[in-house]
C-alpha positions as CSV (number, residue, x, y, z in Angstrom):
1,M,-25.7,5.0,18.9
2,E,-23.9,4.6,15.5
3,V,-20.4,6.0,15.1
4,R,-19.7,7.4,11.6
5,L,-16.0,7.5,10.7
6,P,-14.5,9.3,7.8
7,G,-13.7,7.2,4.7
8,R,-15.6,5.4,2.0
9,P,-19.0,3.6,2.8
10,I,-18.6,0.0,1.8
11,T,-21.0,-0.9,-1.0
12,D,-23.8,-3.9,-1.0
13,Q,-21.5,-5.9,-3.4
14,Q,-18.5,-5.6,-0.7
15,K,-20.8,-6.7,2.1
16,A,-21.9,-9.8,-0.2
17,L,-18.3,-10.6,-1.1
18,Y,-17.5,-10.4,2.5
19,M,-20.3,-12.7,3.6
20,R,-19.4,-15.2,0.9
21,E,-15.7,-15.2,1.9
22,R,-16.5,-15.6,5.7
23,K,-18.0,-18.9,5.1
24,H,-14.4,-20.2,4.2
25,H,-12.1,-17.8,5.8
26,N,-11.4,-16.0,9.0
27,Q,-12.6,-12.5,9.6
28,A,-9.5,-10.8,8.8
29,V,-8.9,-12.7,5.4
30,A,-12.6,-12.2,4.2
31,A,-12.3,-8.5,5.3
32,A,-9.1,-8.0,3.3
33,R,-10.6,-9.8,0.1
34,A,-13.9,-7.6,0.2
35,G,-11.6,-4.5,0.6
36,M,-12.5,-3.4,4.1
37,S,-11.0,-3.1,7.4
38,E,-11.6,-5.8,10.0
39,R,-13.2,-3.4,12.3
40,T,-15.8,-2.5,9.4
41,A,-16.4,-6.4,9.1
42,R,-17.1,-6.7,12.8
43,R,-19.5,-4.0,12.6
44,H,-21.3,-5.4,9.4
45,E,-21.4,-8.8,11.1
46,K,-23.6,-7.4,14.0
47,D,-26.1,-5.7,11.5
48,P,-27.6,-7.9,8.9
49,R,-29.0,-5.1,6.7
50,K,-27.3,-4.3,3.4
51,P,-25.4,-1.0,3.5
52,S,-27.8,0.8,1.3
53,E,-30.7,0.0,3.6
54,R,-29.2,2.0,6.5
């Protein structure tokens, strides 16, 4: 079950930036640099698809 929360959806570009930053930084730092919350980052780490493919 996917839970949708109010707010702006992240873009493919944000996810790509997050994944690049994640190689060098912890989850909190990478998420902040990509402009998303830690919780959103955690959710996207579990799902390898691009946001536009969901």
